[in-house]
C-alpha positions as YAML, in Angstrom:
chain: A
units: angstrom
residues:
- id: 1
  name: MET
  ca: [-9.80, -23.55, 8.46]
- id: 2
  name: GLU
  ca: [-6.50, -21.84, 7.74]
- id: 3
  name: HIS
  ca: [-6.01, -19.99, 4.45]
- id: 4
  name: LYS
  ca: [-2.57, -19.59, 2.93]
- id: 5
  name: ILE
  ca: [-1.26, -16.14, 2.13]
- id: 6
  name: HIS
  ca: [-1.11, -15.67, -1.66]
- id: 7
  name: GLN
  ca: [1.90, -13.38, -2.15]
- id: 8
  name: GLY
  ca: [1.30, -12.82, -5.86]
- id: 9
  name: ARG
  ca: [-2.29, -11.73, -5.20]
- id: 10
  name: ASN
  ca: [-1.01, -9.39, -2.49]
- id: 11
  name: VAL
  ca: [1.48, -7.84, -4.94]
- id: 12
  name: LYS
  ca: [-1.42, -7.27, -7.34]
- id: 13
  name: ARG
  ca: [-3.63, -5.73, -4.61]
- id: 14
  name: PHE
  ca: [-0.96, -3.29, -3.44]
- id: 15
  name: ARG
  ca: [0.04, -2.44, -7.04]
- id: 16
  name: GLU
  ca: [-3.59, -1.67, -7.89]
- id: 17
  name: MET
  ca: [-4.07, 0.35, -4.68]
- id: 18
  name: LEU
  ca: [-1.09, 2.47, -5.75]
- id: 19
  name: GLY
  ca: [-2.58, 2.91, -9.23]
- id: 20
  name: ILE
  ca: [0.43, 1.31, -10.94]
- id: 21
  name: LYS
  ca: [-0.06, -0.65, -14.17]
- id: 22
  name: GLN
  ca: [1.68, -3.97, -14.76]
- id: 23
  name: GLU
  ca: [3.73, -2.37, -17.56]
- id: 24
  name: ALA
  ca: [5.04, 0.33, -15.21]
- id: 25
  name: LEU
  ca: [5.98, -2.23, -12.55]
- id: 26
  name: ALA
  ca: [7.76, -4.28, -15.22]
- id: 27
  name: LEU
  ca: [9.72, -1.21, -16.31]
- id: 28
  name: ASP
  ca: [10.78, -0.51, -12.73]
- id: 29
  name: LEU
  ca: [11.79, -4.14, -12.13]
- id: 30
  name: GLY
  ca: [14.27, -4.11, -15.01]
- id: 31
  name: ASP
  ca: [14.91, -4.78, -18.68]
- id: 32
  name: ASP
  ca: [14.13, -8.51, -18.49]
- id: 33
  name: TRP
  ca: [10.59, -7.78, -17.23]
- id: 34
  name: ASN
  ca: [7.39, -7.17, -19.21]
- id: 35
  name: GLN
  ca: [3.65, -7.01, -18.55]
- id: 36
  name: LYS
  ca: [3.14, -10.74, -19.18]
- id: 37
  name: LYS
  ca: [5.89, -11.67, -16.70]
- id: 38
  name: VAL
  ca: [4.31, -9.42, -14.03]
- id: 39
  name: SER
  ca: [0.93, -11.03, -14.73]
- id: 40
  name: LEU
  ca: [2.42, -14.49, -14.22]
- id: 41
  name: LEU
  ca: [4.19, -13.29, -11.05]
- id: 42
  name: GLU
  ca: [0.87, -12.11, -9.59]
- id: 43
  name: GLN
  ca: [-0.51, -15.64, -10.01]
- id: 44
  name: LYS
  ca: [2.26, -17.23, -7.90]
- id: 45
  name: GLU
  ca: [1.34, -18.20, -4.36]
- id: 46
  name: ILE
  ca: [4.94, -17.93, -3.13]
- id: 47
  name: ILE
  ca: [7.48, -15.44, -4.53]
- id: 48
  name: GLU
  ca: [11.20, -15.90, -4.03]
- id: 49
  name: ASP
  ca: [12.62, -13.64, -1.27]
- id: 50
  name: PRO
  ca: [15.11, -11.68, -3.47]
- id: 51
  name: LEU
  ca: [12.37, -10.89, -5.98]
- id: 52
  name: LEU
  ca: [9.89, -9.99, -3.22]
- id: 53
  name: LYS
  ca: [12.51, -7.63, -1.77]
- id: 54
  name: ARG
  ca: [12.97, -5.97, -5.19]
- id: 55
  name: ILE
  ca: [9.20, -5.54, -5.60]
- id: 56
  name: SER
  ca: [9.08, -4.11, -2.07]
- id: 57
  name: GLU
  ca: [11.71, -1.53, -3.00]
- id: 58
  name: VAL
  ca: [9.95, -0.57, -6.23]
- id: 59
  name: LEU
  ca: [6.48, -0.23, -4.67]
- id: 60
  name: LYS
  ca: [7.87, 1.20, -1.39]
- id: 61
  name: ILE
  ca: [5.88, -1.34, 0.63]
- id: 62
  name: PRO
  ca: [7.45, -3.54, 3.33]
- id: 63
  name: VAL
  ca: [8.15, -7.15, 2.33]
- id: 64
  name: GLU
  ca: [6.11, -8.26, 5.34]
- id: 65
  name: ALA
  ca: [2.98, -6.72, 3.79]
- id: 66
  name: PHE
  ca: [3.21, -9.13, 0.85]
- id: 67
  name: GLN
  ca: [4.07, -12.05, 3.13]
- id: 68
  name: ASN
  ca: [1.44, -11.51, 5.81]
- id: 69
  name: PHE
  ca: [-1.57, -9.66, 4.36]
- id: 70
  name: ASN
  ca: [-4.69, -11.80, 4.48]
- id: 71
  name: GLU
  ca: [-7.83, -10.13, 3.15]
- id: 72
  name: GLU
  ca: [-10.19, -12.42, 5.07]
- id: 73
  name: GLN
  ca: [-8.44, -11.65, 8.36]
- id: 74
  name: ALA
  ca: [-8.55, -7.92, 7.63]
- id: 75
  name: ILE
  ca: [-12.28, -8.06, 6.88]
- id: 76
  name: ASN
  ca: [-12.84, -10.13, 10.02]
- id: 77
  name: ILE
  ca: [-11.01, -7.59, 12.19]
- id: 78
  name: ILE
  ca: [-12.92, -4.68, 10.66]
- id: 79
  name: SER
  ca: [-16.31, -6.36, 11.02]
- id: 80
  name: ASN
  ca: [-15.62, -7.31, 14.64]
- id: 81
  name: THR
  ca: [-14.30, -3.93, 15.75]
- id: 82
  name: PHE
  ca: [-16.42, -1.42, 13.81]
- id: 83
  name: HIS
  ca: [-19.33, 0.22, 15.62]
- id: 84
  name: ASP
  ca: [-21.69, 2.70, 14.03]
- id: 85
  name: PHE
  ca: [-22.87, 4.02, 17.43]
- id: 86
  name: LYS
  ca: [-26.56, 3.60, 16.67]
- id: 87
  name: ASP
  ca: [-26.66, 1.58, 19.87]
- id: 88
  name: ASN
  ca: [-26.42, 4.24, 22.60]
- id: 89
  name: SER
  ca: [-25.32, 1.70, 25.19]
- id: 90
  name: VAL
  ca: [-22.02, 1.35, 23.34]
- id: 91
  name: ALA
  ca: [-21.64, 5.07, 22.75]
- id: 92
  name: SER
  ca: [-22.45, 6.04, 26.32]
- id: 93
  name: ALA
  ca: [-19.42, 4.16, 27.60]
- id: 94
  name: MET
  ca: [-17.10, 6.37, 25.58]
- id: 95
  name: ASN
  ca: [-15.43, 9.49, 26.93]
- id: 96
  name: TYR
  ca: [-16.26, 12.54, 24.84]
- id: 97
  name: ASN
  ca: [-14.06, 14.98, 26.74]
- id: 98
  name: CYS
  ca: [-11.27, 16.57, 24.72]
- id: 99
  name: THR
  ca: [-7.94, 15.17, 25.94]
- id: 100
  name: PHE
  ca: [-5.61, 17.12, 23.65]
- id: 101
  name: ASN
  ca: [-4.76, 20.72, 22.81]
- id: 102
  name: PRO
  ca: [-6.52, 21.61, 19.52]
- id: 103
  name: ILE
  ca: [-3.76, 24.06, 18.55]
- id: 104
  name: ASP
  ca: [-1.16, 21.30, 18.90]
- id: 105
  name: LYS
  ca: [-3.26, 19.15, 16.56]
- id: 106
  name: ILE
  ca: [-3.48, 21.98, 14.00]
- id: 107
  name: VAL
  ca: [0.31, 22.39, 14.08]
- id: 108
  name: GLU
  ca: [0.71, 18.61, 13.76]
- id: 109
  name: LEU
  ca: [-1.64, 18.54, 10.76]
- id: 110
  name: TYR
  ca: [0.26, 21.41, 9.15]
- id: 111
  name: ASP
  ca: [3.56, 19.54, 9.59]
- id: 112
  name: GLU
  ca: [2.00, 16.40, 8.11]
- id: 113
  name: LYS
  ca: [0.72, 18.43, 5.16]
- id: 114
  name: VAL
  ca: [4.19, 19.86, 4.50]
- id: 115
  name: ALA
  ca: [5.70, 16.35, 4.68]
- id: 116
  name: LEU
  ca: [3.00, 15.09, 2.29]
- id: 117
  name: TYR
  ca: [3.75, 17.86, -0.21]
- id: 118
  name: GLU
  ca: [7.46, 17.01, -0.01]
- id: 119
  name: ARG
  ca: [6.72, 13.31, -0.63]
- id: 120
  name: MET
  ca: [4.41, 14.20, -3.52]
- id: 121
  name: LEU
  ca: [7.10, 16.36, -5.13]
- id: 122
  name: LYS
  ca: [9.66, 13.57, -4.72]
- id: 123
  name: GLU
  ca: [7.27, 11.02, -6.23]
- id: 124
  name: LYS
  ca: [6.53, 13.42, -9.11]
- id: 125
  name: ASP
  ca: [10.25, 13.67, -9.81]
- id: 126
  name: GLU
  ca: [10.57, 9.86, -9.70]
- id: 127
  name: MET
  ca: [7.59, 9.53, -12.04]
- id: 128
  name: MET
  ca: [9.21, 11.98, -14.46]
- id: 129
  name: VAL
  ca: [12.36, 9.85, -14.48]
- id: 130
  name: ARG
  ca: [10.23, 6.75, -15.16]
- id: 131
  name: LEU
  ca: [8.43, 8.50, -18.02]
- id: 132
  name: GLU
  ca: [11.74, 9.66, -19.49]
- id: 133
  name: ARG
  ca: [12.99, 6.05, -19.34]
- id: 134
  name: LEU
  ca: [9.78, 4.88, -21.05]
- id: 135
  name: ILE
  ca: [10.18, 7.48, -23.80]
- id: 136
  name: GLU
  ca: [13.82, 6.51, -24.31]
- id: 137
  name: LYS
  ca: [12.84, 2.82, -24.58]
- id: 138
  name: GLY
  ca: [10.09, 3.55, -27.07]
...
């Protein structure tokens, strides 16, 4: 039994995961958008490619994520690949020897942390611009 991908529902899921309200997405999509229009968009099974591309740019999520994400498949993959290691026969087959240099990992984590801070600062600046646009509109 094959389930169709519901692109509008995927837009809603990713928007909610990012903590973005419908009003904020509408503001970012342009002047002809409002909360009601975003709500109707999220009910559409198929979204036109140019609009999907615009939403992708605004949410910074690849178009393919909206086109291909299937919650049932994701749950299926997780349930079939997750092991809690209570069964020692599964755990005993794993190699517990360290195969990396811990100092290299610390340096890698530090670099990732710096990159994260830089992204957070950039997103804060973008959010400030959005808020200024909201204030100007109001």
